[in-house]
KEBA-245645 format. One record per residue: residue number from 1; z negated, x, y of N, C-alpha, C, O in turn. Coordinates in Angstrom, 2 decimals. Layout:
<atoms>
   padren       n.Z       n.X       n.Y      ca.Z      ca.X      ca.Y       c.Z       c.X       c.Y       o.Z       o.X       o.Y
      NUM         Z         X         Y         Z         X         Y         Z         X         Y         Z         X         Y
...
</atoms>
This chain:
<atoms>
   padren       n.Z       n.X       n.Y      ca.Z      ca.X      ca.Y       c.Z       c.X       c.Y       o.Z       o.X       o.Y
        1     23.78   -167.99     38.04     24.98   -167.84     37.14     26.43   -166.61     37.71     27.43   -166.38     37.02
        2     26.23   -166.19     38.68     27.38   -165.52     39.21     26.97   -163.78     39.26     27.75   -162.83     39.16
        3     25.16   -163.77     39.51     24.92   -162.67     39.11     24.49   -162.16     38.11     23.91   -161.08     38.15
        4     24.72   -162.92     36.86     24.58   -162.91     35.17     25.86   -162.17     35.27     25.89   -160.95     35.17
        5     26.92   -162.89     35.46     28.37   -162.39     35.25     28.34   -161.52     36.05     29.33   -160.82     35.83
        6     27.49   -160.93     37.31     28.06   -159.27     37.18     27.21   -158.31     36.70     27.56   -157.13     36.78
        7     26.24   -158.58     36.25     25.13   -157.83     35.44     26.14   -157.38     33.95     26.24   -156.19     33.66
        8     26.92   -158.57     32.99     27.54   -158.21     31.80     28.57   -157.91     32.29     29.24   -157.70     31.28
        9     29.36   -157.67     33.34     30.43   -156.93     33.70     30.28   -155.69     34.13     31.23   -154.98     34.45
       10     29.08   -155.32     34.16     28.67   -154.02     34.68     28.24   -153.18     33.66     28.50   -151.98     33.50
       11     27.55   -153.91     32.98     27.07   -153.88     31.52     28.36   -153.10     30.50     28.44   -151.89     30.29
       12     29.33   -154.18     29.95     30.18   -153.56     29.39     31.06   -152.39     30.13     31.54   -151.67     29.26
       13     31.38   -152.01     31.29     31.82   -151.23     32.06     31.14   -149.98     31.93     31.84   -148.96     32.02
       14     29.59   -149.83     31.68     28.89   -148.56     30.96     29.07   -148.19     30.15     29.16   -146.97     30.03
       15     29.20   -148.83     29.33     29.51   -148.75     27.36     30.79   -148.50     27.33     31.13   -147.65     26.50
       16     31.47   -148.88     27.85     32.93   -147.92     27.99     33.17   -146.96     28.54     34.21   -146.30     28.43
       17     32.22   -146.73     29.24     32.75   -144.98     30.07     32.41   -143.98     28.98     33.19   -143.05     29.18
       18     31.86   -143.76     28.22     31.45   -142.38     27.20     32.66   -142.52     26.36     33.29   -141.59     25.86
       19     32.96   -143.97     26.23     34.42   -143.58     25.14     35.78   -143.27     25.41     36.53   -142.86     24.53
       20     36.31   -143.56     27.28     37.49   -143.26     27.69     37.11   -141.68     28.86     37.91   -141.45     29.77
       21     36.02   -140.88     28.69     35.53   -140.31     29.67     35.20   -139.85     30.72     34.91   -138.77     31.23
       22     35.33   -141.22     31.03     34.79   -141.46     32.49     33.83   -140.60     33.62     33.99   -140.24     34.79
       23     32.46   -140.48     32.34     31.63   -139.59     32.78     31.93   -138.61     33.23     31.73   -138.42     34.43
       24     32.65   -137.42     32.27     32.67   -136.31     32.77     33.63   -136.42     33.63     33.81   -135.28     34.07
       25     34.50   -137.30     34.22     35.30   -137.11     35.35     34.09   -137.63     36.63     34.42   -137.34     37.78
       26     33.30   -138.05     36.52     32.56   -138.94     37.47     31.61   -137.47     38.02     31.22   -137.21     39.16
       27     31.39   -136.58     36.59     30.94   -135.25     37.02     31.25   -134.30     37.77     30.51   -133.57     38.44
       28     32.68   -134.32     37.65     33.66   -133.49     38.25     33.95   -133.55     39.93     34.15   -132.53     40.60
       29     33.95   -135.20     40.60     33.51   -135.35     41.85     33.63   -134.49     42.81     32.50   -134.13     43.11
       30     34.61   -133.85     43.61     34.45   -133.00     44.44     33.99   -131.93     44.27     33.28   -131.35     45.09
       31     34.43   -131.33     42.77     34.19   -129.93     42.20     35.55   -129.38     41.96     36.22   -129.98     41.12
       32     36.24   -128.07     42.69     37.20   -128.04     41.84     36.89   -127.34     39.87     35.84   -127.07     39.29
       33     38.40   -127.27     39.38     38.11   -127.17     38.20     37.48   -125.73     37.55     37.77   -124.71     38.17
       34     36.55   -125.59     36.22     36.05   -124.77     35.81     36.83   -123.98     35.37     37.97   -124.32     35.70
       35     36.83   -122.91     34.68     37.50   -122.00     34.10     36.65   -122.33     33.09     35.53   -122.79     33.33
       36     37.24   -122.08     31.56     37.23   -121.92     30.24     36.87   -120.77     29.85     37.79   -119.96     29.89
       37     35.40   -120.16     29.29     34.95   -118.67     29.02     35.63   -118.24     28.53     36.50   -119.05     28.20
       38     35.89   -116.81     28.06     37.04   -116.05     27.56     36.05   -115.95     26.21     34.87   -115.58     26.15
       39     37.03   -116.46     25.01     35.84   -116.41     23.79     36.97   -116.11     22.61     37.98   -115.57     23.05
       40     36.96   -116.30     21.57     37.57   -115.77     20.36     38.47   -117.60     20.25     38.22   -118.58     20.96
       41     39.32   -117.49     19.29     39.79   -118.21     19.17     39.57   -118.92     18.00     39.62   -120.14     18.18
       42     39.42   -118.69     17.21     38.43   -119.17     16.04     37.22   -119.80     16.46     36.73   -120.73     15.82
       43     36.57   -119.22     17.77     35.26   -120.54     17.25     35.51   -121.32     18.55     34.63   -121.55     19.39
       44     36.98   -121.76     18.65     36.80   -123.17     20.04     37.00   -124.22     19.00     37.68   -124.18     17.98
       45     36.39   -125.01     19.41     36.21   -126.63     19.20     38.10   -127.05     18.69     39.16   -126.94     19.30
       46     37.71   -127.55     17.23     38.99   -127.79     16.98     39.42   -127.10     16.31     40.23   -127.67     15.58
       47     39.30   -125.55     16.04     40.19   -124.74     15.41     40.33   -125.11     13.85     39.37   -125.34     13.12
       48     41.58   -125.14     13.48     41.68   -125.17     12.16     42.67   -123.72     11.78     43.56   -123.41     12.57
       49     42.47   -123.03     10.75     43.57   -122.20     10.18     44.92   -122.54      9.63     45.05   -123.52      8.91
       50     46.02   -121.70      9.97     47.13   -122.57      9.94     47.45   -122.55      8.22     47.00   -121.65      7.52
       51     48.25   -123.62      7.69     48.88   -123.97      6.21     49.92   -124.06      6.10     50.31   -125.23      6.03
       52     50.92   -123.06      6.03     52.28   -123.42      6.61     52.55   -123.50      4.60     51.79   -123.48      3.63
       53     54.34   -123.60      4.85     54.80   -122.58      3.58     55.22   -121.27      3.62     55.86   -120.76      4.54
       54     54.79   -120.66      2.45     55.09   -119.20      2.84     56.26   -118.76      0.94     56.40   -119.12     -0.23
       55     56.63   -118.02      1.71     57.56   -117.43      0.44     56.61   -116.54     -0.71     55.50   -116.04     -0.55
       56     57.38   -116.55     -1.75     56.68   -115.26     -2.68     56.68   -114.21     -1.90     57.53   -113.82     -1.10
       57     55.33   -113.64     -2.29     55.36   -112.38     -1.77     55.68   -111.20     -2.69     54.90   -111.07     -3.63
       58     57.11   -109.92     -2.55     57.34   -109.12     -3.07     56.68   -107.81     -2.77     56.58   -107.37     -1.62
       59     55.96   -106.87     -4.43     55.37   -106.21     -4.04     56.18   -104.50     -3.42     57.29   -104.07     -3.70
       60     55.36   -104.02     -2.76     56.17   -102.82     -1.82     56.36   -101.54     -2.91     55.32   -100.94     -3.18
       61     57.48   -101.12     -3.49     57.45   -100.14     -4.52     58.39    -98.97     -4.12     59.56    -99.09     -3.73
       62     57.70    -97.83     -4.27     58.64    -96.93     -3.42     59.07    -95.86     -4.13     58.30    -95.03     -4.60
       63     60.72    -95.81     -4.28     61.36    -95.13     -5.58     61.51    -93.68     -4.90     61.65    -93.55     -3.69
       64     61.47    -92.78     -5.65     61.67    -91.44     -5.30     62.81    -90.83     -4.54     63.97    -91.16     -4.80
       65     62.59    -90.12     -3.78     64.17    -89.84     -2.75     64.77    -91.03     -1.98     65.96    -91.27     -1.76
       66     63.95    -91.56     -1.72     65.06    -92.98     -0.92     63.95    -93.44      0.23     62.79    -93.80      0.03
       67     64.57    -93.35      1.35     63.81    -93.88      2.50     64.13    -95.40      2.58     64.62    -95.89      3.60
       68     63.96    -95.83      1.92     63.94    -97.62      1.52     63.23    -97.68      0.38     63.27    -97.06     -0.68
       69     62.30    -98.93      0.98     61.17    -99.24     -0.28     61.07   -100.78     -0.39     60.53   -101.47      0.47
       70     61.63   -101.25     -1.50     61.90   -102.78     -1.90     60.79   -103.52     -1.69     59.73   -103.34     -2.30
       71     61.01   -104.59     -0.60     59.99   -105.42     -0.31     59.64   -105.63      0.81     59.05   -106.63      1.22
       72     60.07   -104.38      1.59     59.76   -104.04      3.17     60.78   -105.53      3.78     61.80   -106.03      3.30
       73     59.96   -105.90      5.04     60.96   -106.73      5.28     62.24   -106.67      6.34     62.87   -107.69      6.62
       74     62.58   -105.32      6.94     63.60   -104.88      7.70     63.81   -103.85      7.38     62.85   -103.18      7.00
       75     64.95   -103.37      7.38     65.88   -102.00      7.50     67.43   -102.54      7.03     67.84   -102.98      5.95
       76     67.74   -102.42      7.67     69.61   -103.11      7.93     69.35   -104.34      6.78     69.71   -104.37      5.60
       77     68.66   -105.25      7.50     68.68   -106.24      6.61     68.79   -107.57      7.09     68.14   -107.75      8.12
       78     69.52   -108.75      6.58     70.24   -109.44      7.15     68.64   -109.99      7.52     67.70   -109.74      6.78
       79     68.49   -110.93      9.03     66.77   -111.45      9.78     67.43   -112.87      9.54     66.93   -113.67     10.33
       80     68.41   -113.48      8.69     68.41   -114.78      9.16     67.56   -115.70      8.01     67.57   -115.26      6.86
       81     67.02   -116.61      8.21     66.15   -117.16      7.63     66.95   -117.76      6.29     68.04   -118.35      6.27
       82     66.04   -117.43      5.10     66.85   -118.20      4.22     65.50   -118.38      2.92     65.79   -118.78      1.79
       83     64.32   -118.08      3.24     63.63   -118.96      2.26     62.39   -119.56      3.04     62.27   -119.45      4.26
       84     61.47   -120.23      2.22     60.17   -120.47      2.64     59.83   -120.19      3.50     60.43   -119.13      3.66
       85     59.06   -120.37      4.56     58.55   -119.82      5.82     59.10   -119.20      6.77     58.36   -118.75      7.65
       86     60.56   -119.00      6.84     61.00   -118.13      7.37     61.21   -118.89      8.78     60.72   -120.02      8.74
       87     61.70   -118.63      9.79     61.57   -119.29     11.25     63.00   -118.70     11.90     63.33   -117.54     12.15
       88     64.03   -120.53     12.16     64.87   -120.25     12.48     65.02   -121.23     13.89     64.61   -122.38     14.10
       89     65.70   -120.40     14.67     65.68   -121.25     16.28     66.52   -121.88     16.35     67.68   -121.54     16.14
       90     65.98   -123.38     16.78     67.14   -124.25     17.25     67.39   -124.53     18.62     66.64   -124.65     19.59
       91     68.18   -124.57     18.51     68.94   -125.10     20.34     69.58   -126.48     20.71     70.78   -126.74     20.70
       92     68.80   -127.11     20.96     69.36   -128.42     21.61     69.96   -128.65     22.79     69.48   -128.56     23.92
       93     71.15   -128.99     22.40     71.83   -129.18     24.07     72.52   -130.72     23.85     73.50   -130.92     23.12
       94     71.77   -131.82     24.67     72.43   -132.76     24.09     73.05   -133.24     25.73     72.54   -132.96     26.82
       95     73.94   -133.82     25.54     75.06   -134.34     27.01     75.66   -135.32     26.54     76.82   -135.16     26.15
       96     75.16   -136.34     26.47     75.78   -137.95     26.14     75.79   -139.03     27.14     74.76   -139.35     27.72
       97     76.90   -139.58     27.37     77.57   -141.01     27.69     78.06   -141.53     27.09     78.83   -141.19     26.19
       98     77.54   -143.09     27.64     78.43   -143.94     26.70     77.82   -145.36     28.30     76.83   -145.60     28.99
       99     79.26   -145.86     28.07     79.79   -147.23     28.78     79.80   -148.67     27.78     80.41   -148.65     26.71
      100     79.30   -149.50     28.08     79.63   -150.75     27.25     79.83   -152.08     28.32     78.96   -152.59     29.03
      101     80.56   -152.28     28.26     80.69   -154.05     28.88     80.95   -155.04     28.43     82.09   -154.87     28.01
      102     80.61   -156.15     28.18     80.78   -157.16     27.43     80.63   -158.50     28.14     79.62   -158.70     28.82
      103     81.56   -159.44     28.03     82.02   -160.76     28.65     82.26   -161.84     27.66     83.26   -161.63     26.98
      104     81.70   -162.82     27.42     81.58   -164.26     26.60     81.89   -165.28     27.94     81.43   -165.14     29.07
      105     82.90   -166.46     27.38     82.75   -167.75     28.17     83.19   -168.61     27.18     84.20   -168.43     26.50
      106     82.29   -169.74     27.07     82.57   -170.66     26.28     82.16   -172.09     27.44     81.28   -172.46     28.22
      107     83.55   -172.52     26.84     83.13   -174.62     27.11     83.94   -175.75     26.03     84.82   -175.71     25.16
      108     83.15   -176.62     26.59     83.69   -177.70     25.46     83.44   -179.01     26.07     82.36   -179.33     26.57
      109     84.48   -179.74     26.03     84.37   -181.06     26.15     84.01   -182.46     25.20     84.58   -182.11     24.17
      110     83.45   -183.78     24.89     83.82   -184.22     24.01     83.18   -185.54     25.04     82.38   -185.68     25.97
      111     84.45   -186.65     23.89     84.01   -187.82     24.32     84.46   -189.04     23.85     85.54   -189.50     24.20
      112     83.72   -189.60     23.10     84.15   -190.69     22.04     83.84   -192.26     22.70     82.77   -192.23     23.31
      113     84.40   -193.40     22.73     83.98   -194.90     22.56     84.51   -195.65     21.35     85.43   -195.60     20.54
      114     83.26   -196.46     21.70     83.54   -197.55     20.18     83.54   -198.78     20.77     82.86   -198.93     21.78
      115     84.27   -199.80     20.27     83.60   -200.94     20.30     83.60   -202.19     19.72     84.43   -202.24     18.81
      116     82.84   -203.50     19.95     82.56   -204.39     18.34     83.50   -205.64     18.92     82.75   -206.51     19.36
      117     84.71   -205.95     19.03     85.31   -206.84     19.11     84.62   -207.79     18.20     84.08   -208.81     18.63
      118     84.64   -207.50     17.07     84.42   -208.46     16.02     83.53   -208.03     14.76     84.18   -207.57     13.82
      119     81.80   -208.12     14.58     81.43   -207.50     13.73     80.78   -208.63     12.54     79.58   -208.69     12.84
      120     80.93   -209.19     11.82     81.23   -209.82     11.06     80.35   -211.31     11.78     79.36   -211.99     11.50
      121     81.33   -211.29     12.79     80.71   -212.64     13.65     79.38   -212.79     14.71     79.10   -213.69     15.51
      122     78.62   -211.44     14.33     77.11   -211.10     14.70     77.37   -210.74     16.50     76.56   -210.70     17.43
      123     78.97   -210.51     16.43     78.54   -210.15     18.08     78.33   -210.96     18.84     78.27   -210.56     20.00
      124     78.17   -211.98     18.68     78.03   -212.85     20.13     76.10   -212.88     20.08     75.45   -213.60     20.84
      125     75.43   -211.90     18.97     73.86   -212.32     19.51     73.12   -210.82     19.68     71.95   -210.45     19.55
      126     74.44   -210.09     20.06     74.34   -208.83     20.88     73.55   -209.80     22.22     72.36   -209.46     22.25
      127     73.79   -210.68     23.10     73.32   -210.15     24.35     71.70   -210.99     24.19     70.87   -210.64     25.03
      128     71.31   -211.92     23.28     69.91   -211.81     22.78     69.11   -210.76     22.37     67.90   -211.01     22.44
      129     69.49   -209.43     21.87     69.25   -208.05     21.34     68.95   -207.03     22.66     68.04   -206.26     22.97
      130     70.28   -207.47     23.28     70.16   -206.41     24.14     69.99   -206.98     25.83     70.61   -208.04     25.95
      131     69.22   -206.48     27.32     69.39   -207.03     28.23     70.48   -207.06     29.09     71.19   -206.08     28.89
      132     71.01   -207.96     30.16     71.92   -208.13     30.76     73.15   -208.55     30.32     73.11   -209.19     29.27
      133     74.30   -208.38     30.84     75.60   -208.60     30.08     75.98   -207.72     29.28     75.95   -206.55     29.65
      134     76.48   -208.11     27.84     77.08   -207.48     26.70     78.77   -207.27     26.89     79.55   -208.18     27.21
      135     78.99   -206.42     26.72     80.37   -206.67     26.03     81.11   -205.85     25.23     81.72   -204.82     25.49
      136     80.96   -206.41     24.29     81.50   -206.05     22.94     82.23   -204.68     22.88     81.96   -203.59     22.36
      137     83.38   -205.23     23.72     84.68   -204.58     23.44     84.26   -203.06     24.23     85.08   -202.19     23.94
      138     83.19   -202.60     25.13     82.73   -201.51     25.22     81.27   -201.27     25.31     80.45   -200.99     26.19
      139     81.29   -201.52     23.92     79.57   -201.41     23.55     79.12   -199.70     23.73     78.13   -199.39     24.39
      140     80.01   -198.65     23.00     79.38   -197.77     22.87     80.35   -196.47     23.90     81.46   -196.09     23.51
      141     79.85   -196.03     24.93     80.91   -194.88     25.15     80.10   -193.54     25.59     79.35   -193.38     26.55
      142     80.52   -192.57     24.47     79.77   -191.48     24.82     80.22   -190.26     25.22     81.18   -189.85     24.57
      143     79.87   -189.64     25.99     80.71   -188.17     26.38     79.69   -186.82     26.77     78.78   -187.09     27.55
      144     79.77   -185.50     26.33     79.38   -184.28     26.40     80.36   -183.41     27.39     81.59   -183.43     27.32
      145     79.66   -182.70     28.26     80.34   -181.05     28.17     79.21   -179.81     27.77     77.98   -179.94     27.83
      146     79.91   -178.66     27.37     78.85   -177.81     27.53     79.91   -176.47     27.94     81.10   -176.30     27.68
      147     79.04   -175.72     28.62     79.19   -174.84     29.36     78.42   -173.12     29.16     77.32   -172.86     29.65
      148     79.16   -172.21     28.47     78.37   -171.02     28.26     79.28   -169.71     28.52     80.29   -169.28     27.97
      149     78.43   -169.22     29.67     78.83   -168.07     30.26     77.77   -166.62     29.82     76.59   -166.56     30.18
      150     78.42   -165.56     29.02     77.37   -164.58     29.13     78.04   -163.09     29.51     79.20   -162.95     29.11
      151     77.43   -161.96     30.24     77.44   -160.95     30.52     76.91   -159.75     30.36     76.02   -159.43     31.15
      152     77.22   -159.02     29.54     76.14   -157.77     29.28     76.94   -156.17     29.54     78.08   -155.83     29.21
      153     75.86   -155.38     30.25     76.74   -153.84     30.58     75.74   -153.07     30.10     74.53   -153.28     30.10
      154     76.57   -151.85     29.54     75.12   -150.96     29.13     76.35   -149.81     29.87     77.57   -149.71     29.93
      155     74.92   -148.93     30.41     75.27   -147.03     30.82     74.55   -146.60     30.80     73.80   -146.72     31.77
      156     74.23   -145.89     29.85     73.46   -144.49     29.72     74.05   -143.30     29.60     75.10   -142.96     29.06
      157     72.97   -142.54     30.34     73.75   -141.21     30.38     72.48   -140.37     30.00     71.47   -140.85     30.52
      158     72.22   -139.07     29.12     71.28   -138.58     28.65     71.57   -136.84     28.47     72.54   -136.26     27.96
      159     71.12   -136.64     28.70     70.91   -134.53     28.97     69.76   -134.05     28.81     68.86   -134.25     29.62
      160     69.60   -133.19     27.48     68.24   -132.27     26.89     69.22   -131.35     26.85     70.38   -131.49     26.46
      161     68.38   -129.93     27.50     68.32   -128.75     26.91     67.46   -127.99     26.19     66.70   -127.48     27.00
      162     67.25   -127.74     25.37     65.96   -127.49     24.98     65.83   -126.03     23.67     66.89   -125.77     23.09
      163     64.97   -125.46     23.41     65.18   -124.63     22.30     63.90   -124.87     21.65     63.08   -125.48     22.34
      164     63.60   -124.58     20.61     62.15   -125.29     19.26     62.90   -124.10     18.03     63.96   -124.15     17.41
      165     61.69   -123.01     18.06     61.30   -122.82     16.97     61.40   -123.74     15.36     60.27   -123.97     14.91
      166     62.00   -124.02     14.89     61.33   -124.47     13.46     61.59   -123.23     12.22     62.40   -122.30     12.14
      167     60.23   -123.82     11.12     60.30   -123.24      9.96     60.60   -123.60      8.93     60.22   -124.77      8.88
      168     61.30   -123.22      7.56     61.90   -123.62      7.21     60.59   -123.89      5.79     59.76   -123.05      5.43
      169     60.76   -125.20      5.28     59.89   -125.53      4.82     60.22   -126.37      3.01     59.44   -126.89      2.21
      170     61.74   -126.16      2.98     62.34   -126.22      1.29     63.28   -125.45      1.29     63.88   -125.06      2.29
      171     63.51   -125.11     -0.04     65.52   -124.46     -0.12     65.81   -125.74     -1.62     65.14   -125.84     -2.64
      172     66.81   -126.40     -1.27     67.55   -127.26     -1.64     68.02   -126.41     -2.97     68.11   -125.18     -2.97
      173     68.35   -127.35     -4.26     68.90   -126.33     -5.56     70.24   -125.86     -5.16     70.71   -124.94     -5.82
      174     71.04   -126.44     -4.02     72.59   -126.30     -3.65     72.69   -124.84     -2.73     73.65   -124.07     -2.75
      175     71.10   -124.65     -1.68     71.47   -123.09     -1.34     71.08   -123.98      0.25     71.27   -123.24      1.21
      176     70.71   -125.07      0.56     70.97   -125.37      2.04     69.24   -125.79      2.21     68.63   -126.51      1.42
      177     68.83   -125.31      3.10     67.19   -125.38      4.42     67.28   -126.33      4.48     68.21   -127.07      4.79
      178     65.80   -126.55      4.04     65.04   -127.64      4.73     63.85   -127.15      6.03     62.91   -126.38      5.88
      179     64.29   -127.92      7.40     63.54   -127.12      8.16     62.78   -128.25      8.69     63.08   -129.42      8.46
      180     61.34   -127.70      9.74     60.74   -128.64     10.42     60.07   -127.56     11.71     59.50   -126.48     11.54
      181     60.30   -128.10     12.70     59.58   -127.62     13.79     59.13   -128.72     14.55     59.47   -129.90     14.47
      182     57.98   -127.96     15.59     57.14   -128.75     16.43     56.66   -128.10     17.49     56.04   -127.06     17.29
      183     56.85   -128.55     18.74     56.55   -127.44     20.01     55.62   -128.26     21.19     56.25   -129.14     21.79
      184     54.44   -128.11     21.52     53.57   -128.83     22.58     53.43   -128.10     23.54     53.01   -126.94     23.52
      185     53.92   -129.00     24.87     53.26   -127.89     26.31     52.33   -129.19     26.84     52.62   -130.38     27.00
      186     51.08   -128.42     27.03     50.28   -129.15     28.05     50.00   -128.69     29.33     49.33   -127.66     29.47
      187     50.58   -129.54     30.66     50.28   -129.18     32.02     49.58   -130.40     32.31     49.66   -131.57     31.94
      188     48.52   -129.43     33.47     47.30   -130.44     33.21     47.10   -131.92     32.08     47.06   -131.78     30.86
      189     47.00   -133.12     32.68     46.94   -133.91     31.51     48.04   -134.64     31.14     48.02   -135.87     31.07
      190     49.30   -133.74     30.81     50.35   -134.40     30.88     50.64   -133.65     29.33     50.56   -132.42     29.35
      191     51.01   -134.35     27.87     51.53   -133.42     27.01     52.78   -133.91     26.59     53.15   -135.03     26.22
      192     53.57   -132.44     26.77     54.93   -132.83     26.16     55.23   -132.28     25.02     54.89   -131.13     24.77
      193     55.91   -133.04     24.18     55.80   -132.91     23.06     57.31   -133.00     22.35     58.07   -133.80     22.89
      194     57.77   -132.35     21.34     58.98   -131.93     20.84     58.71   -131.33     19.64     57.97   -130.37     19.43
      195     59.92   -132.47     18.22     59.59   -132.42     17.25     60.87   -132.13     16.78     61.71   -132.84     17.34
      196     61.42   -131.21     15.80     62.94   -131.53     15.21     62.93   -131.00     13.77     62.44   -129.93     13.39
      197     63.66   -132.08     12.91     63.68   -131.53     11.75     65.16   -132.23     11.06     65.93   -133.04     11.57
      198     65.21   -131.57      9.73     66.61   -131.69      9.02     67.29   -130.56      8.19     66.68   -129.51      8.02
      199     68.50   -130.72      7.67     68.73   -129.93      6.93     69.88   -129.38      6.80     70.94   -130.01      6.75
      200     69.73   -127.83      6.72     70.95   -126.91      7.17     71.36   -125.47      6.31     70.61   -124.77      5.63
      201     72.80   -125.28      6.57     73.38   -124.68      5.42     72.98   -123.37      6.51     72.83   -123.44      7.73
      202     72.86   -121.91      5.37     72.38   -120.98      5.56     74.07   -119.98      6.38     74.35   -118.97      7.03
      203     74.38   -120.54      6.09     76.32   -120.28      6.66     76.66   -121.09      7.93     77.54   -120.84      8.76
      204     75.72   -122.16      7.90     76.05   -122.17      9.97     75.02   -121.32     10.72     75.19   -121.22     11.93
      205     73.84   -120.61     10.10     72.97   -119.95     11.03     73.78   -118.37     11.55     74.26   -117.45     10.88
      206     73.69   -118.53     12.66     74.12   -116.83     13.68     73.58   -115.87     13.28     72.55   -115.90     12.60
      207     74.28   -114.69     13.70     73.98   -113.58     13.38     72.74   -113.12     14.19     72.33   -111.97     14.26
      208     72.23   -114.16     14.78     71.11   -113.93     15.53     69.78   -115.19     15.55     68.88   -115.54     16.31
      209     70.29   -115.54     14.33     68.96   -116.29     13.77     68.78   -117.81     14.31     67.76   -118.48     14.12
      210     70.08   -118.29     15.08     70.14   -119.58     15.68     70.96   -120.67     15.22     71.98   -120.45     14.56
      211     70.55   -121.89     15.55     71.35   -122.88     14.80     71.71   -124.07     16.07     71.13   -123.98     17.15
      212     72.45   -124.85     15.88     73.07   -125.95     17.19     72.37   -127.40     16.65     72.22   -127.71     15.47
      213     72.22   -127.69     17.09     71.64   -129.29     16.92     72.60   -130.34     16.17     72.37   -131.41     15.60
      214     73.68   -129.66     16.40     75.10   -130.62     15.92     75.36   -130.12     14.47     76.04   -130.79     13.69
      215     74.66   -128.63     14.07     74.76   -128.51     13.08     73.61   -128.65     11.96     73.64   -127.87     11.01
      216     72.72   -129.52     12.04     71.70   -130.02     10.91     71.96   -131.18     10.69     72.14   -132.01     11.58
      217     72.05   -131.46      9.11     72.19   -132.96      8.82     70.86   -133.57      9.04     69.76   -133.10      9.34
      218     71.24   -134.56      8.85     69.55   -135.42      8.69     68.89   -135.06      9.86     67.69   -135.18      9.65
      219     69.19   -134.54     11.33     68.71   -134.58     11.86     67.61   -135.19     12.66     68.03   -136.33     12.85
      220     66.37   -135.10     13.28     65.61   -136.00     13.44     65.21   -135.56     14.67     64.67   -134.46     14.58
      221     65.27   -136.02     15.83     64.67   -134.97     17.40     64.56   -135.90     18.15     65.40   -136.74     18.48
      222     63.02   -135.75     18.57     61.84   -136.15     19.73     61.71   -135.34     20.41     61.56   -134.13     20.20
      223     61.79   -136.32     21.93     61.21   -135.57     22.52     60.49   -136.47     23.72     61.27   -137.02     24.49
      224     59.63   -136.58     23.85     58.46   -137.47     24.61     57.20   -136.78     25.26     57.01   -135.60     25.55
      225     56.48   -137.76     25.39     55.07   -136.93     26.41     53.88   -138.06     25.41     54.13   -138.98     24.64
      226     52.49   -137.43     25.91     51.98   -138.14     26.38     50.46   -137.53     27.31     50.05   -136.40     27.55
      227     49.96   -138.91     27.64     48.87   -138.41     29.18     48.97   -139.46     30.43     49.41   -140.60     30.32
      228     48.71   -139.14     31.10     48.17   -140.05     32.37     49.34   -140.72     32.81     49.57   -141.93     32.84
      229     50.30   -139.39     33.29     51.55   -140.07     33.79     52.69   -141.25     32.82     53.64   -141.93     33.22
      230     52.30   -141.16     31.92     52.98   -141.35     30.98     52.78   -142.84     30.43     53.63   -143.69     30.15
      231     51.02   -142.91     30.36     50.04   -144.26     30.52     51.04   -144.92     31.59     51.88   -145.76     31.27
      232     50.91   -144.59     32.47     51.19   -145.07     34.07     52.88   -146.11     34.01     53.23   -147.21     34.45
      233     53.34   -145.36     33.45     54.98   -145.87     33.11     54.89   -146.86     32.03     55.77   -147.71     32.17
      234     54.15   -147.06     31.04     54.05   -147.98     29.95     53.16   -149.52     30.75     52.18   -149.42     31.48
      235     53.61   -150.39     30.48     53.09   -152.01     30.71     51.65   -152.10     30.06     51.34   -151.55     29.00
      236     50.69   -153.02     30.98     49.34   -153.13     30.09     49.68   -153.68     28.76     50.68   -154.32     28.42
      237     48.53   -153.28     28.00     48.57   -154.00     26.28     48.70   -154.97     26.68     49.83   -155.46     26.65
      238     47.50   -155.78     27.31     47.90   -157.40     26.93     49.26   -157.81     27.75     49.87   -158.67     27.11
      239     49.81   -157.51     28.78     51.24   -157.38     29.16     52.23   -157.91     27.97     52.78   -158.95     27.63
      240     52.12   -156.73     27.60     53.10   -156.57     26.48     52.82   -157.35     25.00     53.68   -157.52     24.13
      241     51.80   -157.66     24.93     51.34   -158.69     23.93     51.55   -160.31     24.28     51.76   -161.22     23.48
      242     51.46   -160.38     25.33     51.87   -161.92     25.91     53.66   -161.89     26.02     54.34   -162.76     25.48
      243     54.24   -160.81     26.77     55.68   -160.84     26.37     55.86   -161.14     24.69     56.26   -162.30     24.52
      244     55.71   -160.62     23.78     55.56   -160.26     22.55     55.56   -161.87     21.99     56.53   -162.28     21.34
      245     54.53   -162.66     22.28     53.96   -163.68     21.79     54.67   -164.95     22.64     54.81   -166.02     22.04
      246     55.18   -164.79     24.30     55.51   -166.05     24.91     57.07   -166.24     24.45     57.94   -165.37     24.41
      247     57.20   -167.86     24.03     58.47   -168.28     23.70     59.56   -168.41     24.42     60.69   -168.73     24.06
      248     59.05   -168.09     25.68     59.72   -168.32     27.21     59.79   -166.78     27.56     60.24   -166.41     28.65
</atoms>
């Protein structure tokens, strides 16, 4: 029975190896990481052409006796983002501190006493129904006492300083710009991801085409990661399920 169980466990482990990439890791045991060959990015696995919102193209028209051609991207032109597809730099500098302390205390005492000196003449039959000596004048004496004390403390400190380039995805009827940006940085087997989106006013964009995160309405900022280190910091899935379903 023990050998059969061991064989089943080995078979299950072998079946799960290809799915989690363990076979590739076993092949690299004792070997240094190998360089990837130099090739065209288009030929790489998983390559997909970028499809992002783009503004309407304006035809370039040259006018006689003029150094400027209408439709050109720059020549003493305001380089701040104004159209769909333009790029805007978002500066994120979050330095928040929050401290909250709550204490709750509650106590209650209850006492109740009931006698049955005369109960339609049936008080004499109580000795037959109840064991021992029965005193009708002290038939019921109930008391209860409850006490509850609760304390909670929150001490949170957050500091994030990041810069990300966002793309104008839409221009609202009132002229405000809808932006969205995403940045991914991978170091070894850890991927850091930064997401930012919201609505900005063209008037708030600086002359160097930057805007602070505090000037973004409906701001959605997410900074997190995926990878081996993040997985180790999370409880196992089985433990999370048990904590959710356990009533204690």
